[in-house]
N, C-alpha and C positions, 0 to 999 in steps of 0.2 A: 537540513534545509529549512526546517520549520522556522528557523531564526532569520531567514532571508539571505543566508550565505551558503554557497555551494561548498561541500567538503572536498570536492575534487579539484576545483580550479579557483576557489575563493571568489567566484563571480557573485554579483549582487542583483542580477536580474532574474529573480525566481518567480515562477508562476505556479498557481495552485488551483486545483478543482476537486470537488467531492461530488461531482455530478453523477446522477444515477441514469443518465440518458443512454450510456453505452454499457449495457448489462453484460456484454461479453468480457468485460474487465473484472467481473466478480471473482473473488478468490474462493475456491471450494475448500471449506473448512473440515468437512467430514467425507468419508468414502461412501460410495454406493450411488444408486440411481437417483435417490431423493436427498442428495447431499445439501447441507445448509451452506449458503454462500454469503459473502460480505462484500460490500462496495468500499474499496479503500480510498482514502484521500491521496491525491497524487500531487507531487511537487516536481518541477522540471527546471533546470538551469538553461536559460536562453543563450548563455555563452558557450557552454560545452556540450549540452544535451543530456547531461546526467539526470537520471530519473529515480525518484524514491516513492515507494508506496507505504502508507501507514494505515493500520486498522484502528479506527476511532472508537470502537465499542469494546469494552472490557470483556463482555460475554463472548464476543467473537475470538478474542485472544485466548480465552479459557478453552473454547472448543478446539482451537488450533493446538494448544498444549496437549489435549487429550487424544488428538487424532493424527498429528504429524510426528515424524521422527526428529528428535533433537540432534543437532550437530555437536559432536564431542571433540 
């Protein structure tokens, strides 16, 4: 969706935000009470409602690799 095209419906009315106003959308990257969180960039298709989140900081992706289970 970063390219402005929805992968689900091929819609081209895509909206984006990386706002930190809504902190409850933070992704917990590590486990525990003091887990580190990241604010993802969000993309949504106005045609079908499909939503994608992306982590924009490589350090956050690296923490995710260390602390989450990989799907096999």
